[in-house]
C-alpha angles and dihedrals in degrees: 000000000000097000133017104259091167092073091050091048092050091049092049092048091050091046092051092047093049092043090052092052093047097045091050087063093082113161121252092258090049091051091052090050093048092048096048110026112012101043094157089068096058090111088075090069094063113065099213093048092050090046091049092052089049092049092050091050092047090049093050091051092045092052091047092052091044089055091050090047092052099039101046130052137195122352095354090059091047093049093049093049092048090049090052091047091054090046090053092046089048090051090051091051094046090049090050091048092048093049091053099041103039113076095207091051092046089059092060091080138240096275090058091047092052090050092054092045087057089062090061094040089053090052090051093048091052091049093048090050091059093037096052099040115077127207112250109235124187113226112239092235091064096052114106111255122234112255113263114255114250117226114252115266115255 
């Protein structure tokens, strides 16, 4: 294997597990809101469901970045990965801003906020993995040359 994907997988599994535990720690006011008004977000109350959603999202992003890493080479690959990194950092900032400016989101509690921040941090870790690991290419001068054909005997 060119790069150690097992380490990335372990980090993403741990991030999803921790995020699931943290997001299930919704405050009492947040639980009331989820139970009465925002019923589609009930999965946040159960740690393994929230962790599973996080893991699926992290896997989708990892496969997307893996595809970019395999399809593109050189500066185009680098530019795309940097664009995605800035998009993920922008998402983290907008989430932080929303949690501190929206009253209903503020009431969800700090544990919940940390769990959601872990989504974005997991995206950034995945992106940095592909950004900082280079493909190993073998220069063409080091490839073994095919043996020269010998002329047929006369």
